[in-house]
C-alpha positions in Angstrom: 0.1 0.0 0.0 1.1 3.6 -0.8 1.2 6.5 1.7 0.0 9.0 -0.9 -3.2 9.6 -2.9 -4.3 12.2 -5.5 -7.6 13.9 -5.3 -9.2 15.7 -8.0 -10.9 18.9 -6.5 -12.5 22.1 -7.8 -9.4 23.9 -6.5 -7.0 21.7 -8.4 -5.3 18.2 -8.0 -4.4 17.6 -4.4 -2.3 15.0 -2.7 -2.6 13.6 0.8 0.3 11.7 2.5 0.1 9.5 5.6 0.2 6.1 6.9 -1.4 6.1 10.4 -2.2 9.7 10.2 -2.2 12.5 7.7 1.0 14.4 7.6 0.7 16.5 4.4 -1.9 17.8 2.1 -0.8 19.9 -1.0 -1.1 20.7 -4.7 0.6 18.3 -6.9 1.0 16.5 -10.3 -0.6 13.1 -10.7 1.1 10.2 -8.9 0.5 6.5 -9.4 -0.4 4.9 -6.1 -2.5 2.2 -4.5 -3.6 4.0 -1.3 -4.1 2.7 2.2 -7.4 2.7 3.8 -6.6 6.0 5.7 -6.0 7.8 2.4 -9.0 6.5 0.8 -11.1 7.8 3.7 -9.3 11.1 3.3 -10.4 11.2 -0.3 -13.8 10.4 0.8 -14.0 13.3 3.2 -12.3 15.8 0.9 -14.9 14.9 -1.8 -17.8 15.3 0.7 -16.4 18.6 1.8 -16.4 20.1 -1.8 -20.0 18.7 -2.2 -21.1 20.7 0.8 -21.8 17.5 2.6 -18.9 17.7 5.3 -18.1 20.6 7.5 -15.3 19.1 9.8 -12.7 16.4 8.8 -12.5 13.6 11.1 -9.2 12.2 10.4 -6.1 11.5 12.4 -3.6 14.4 11.7 0.1 14.4 12.5 1.5 17.8 11.4 5.2 18.3 12.0 6.3 21.7 13.2 7.4 23.5 16.3 5.4 23.4 19.6 4.0 26.8 18.8 3.0 26.0 15.2 1.2 22.8 16.4 -0.6 24.8 19.0 -1.8 27.2 16.3 -2.8 24.4 13.9 -4.9 22.6 16.7 -6.6 25.9 17.5 -7.3 26.5 13.7 -9.6 23.4 13.7 -11.8 25.1 16.1 -12.8 27.9 13.7 -16.4 27.0 12.6 -17.2 26.0 8.9 -18.2 29.0 7.0 -16.7 31.4 9.5 -13.6 33.6 9.4 -11.5 35.2 12.1 -8.8 37.9 11.7 -5.2 37.1 12.4 -5.2 39.6 15.2 -8.3 38.2 16.9 -7.0 34.9 16.5 -3.6 35.7 17.9 -5.3 37.3 20.9 -7.0 34.1 21.8 -3.6 32.5 21.9 -1.7 35.5 23.6 0.4 36.0 20.5 0.7 38.3 17.6 -1.1 38.5 14.2 2.3 38.1 12.5 3.1 34.9 14.5 -0.3 33.3 13.5 0.4 34.2 9.9 3.7 32.5 10.0 2.2 29.4 11.5 -0.5 29.3 8.9 2.1 29.7 6.1 3.9 26.7 7.5 0.7 24.6 7.8 1.7 21.2 6.1 -2.0 20.1 6.1 -4.1 23.0 4.4 -7.7 22.4 3.9 -7.9 19.7 6.8 -6.3 22.3 9.1 -8.4 25.3 7.9 -5.9 28.1 7.8 -8.0 29.6 4.9 -10.5 30.8 7.5 -8.0 33.2 8.8 -8.2 36.6 7.2 -6.7 40.1 7.5 -8.1 43.0 9.6 -11.7 44.1 8.5 -12.2 40.6 6.8 -9.8 41.3 3.9 -8.2 38.3 2.3 -4.4 38.1 2.9 -2.0 35.5 2.4 -2.5 31.9 1.4 0.2 29.5 0.7 -1.8 26.7 -1.0 -2.7 26.3 -4.7 -3.1 29.5 -6.4 -2.7 31.7 -3.3 -5.5 34.1 -2.5 -7.6 32.8 -5.5 -7.7 29.4 -3.8 -8.4 31.0 -0.4 -11.3 32.9 -1.9 -12.6 29.7 -3.5 -12.6 27.8 -0.4 -14.3 30.5 1.6 -17.0 31.1 -1.1 -17.6 27.2 -1.0 -18.1 27.1 2.6 -20.2 30.2 2.5 -22.4 28.5 0.0 -23.1 25.7 2.1 -22.9 27.1 5.7 -26.1 27.9 7.4 -25.1 31.1 9.3 -22.3 32.4 7.4 -21.6 36.0 6.6 -20.7 37.3 3.1 -17.1 38.0 2.3 -15.9 41.4 2.0 -15.8 43.1 -1.5 -11.9 43.1 -1.5 
């Protein structure tokens, strides 16, 4: 069994990597693989997410990073589907700076499953996203969630 799977999505071809827990998600070119059961379940959940049928990923995750980064990544998972929070407000909940949160988001090895796309700039402006096509991908993810979320607010014009 392979520890990688490709997943076709509306935001491009993704890959997920892991054996007993997911360690990476990213954008990639097609790879031939015979994925393990964890990766097949990851594919199922990602496809359900893009169909508006899943709002929280229930998968074992094992991102590698500093203790601070892992703390930020754990907390990112508590941002509700269809919601956003500013880097500053998010940092305040962790007693740290917006810049430090931005750095941890940029280093997130499991985007989408750890929803760093839900963190936005002051006044709701879209700033920074290291995955896919950058801000275009971040906006597409937020619009998708907004489409299916029951109590979401519209994105700002900029």
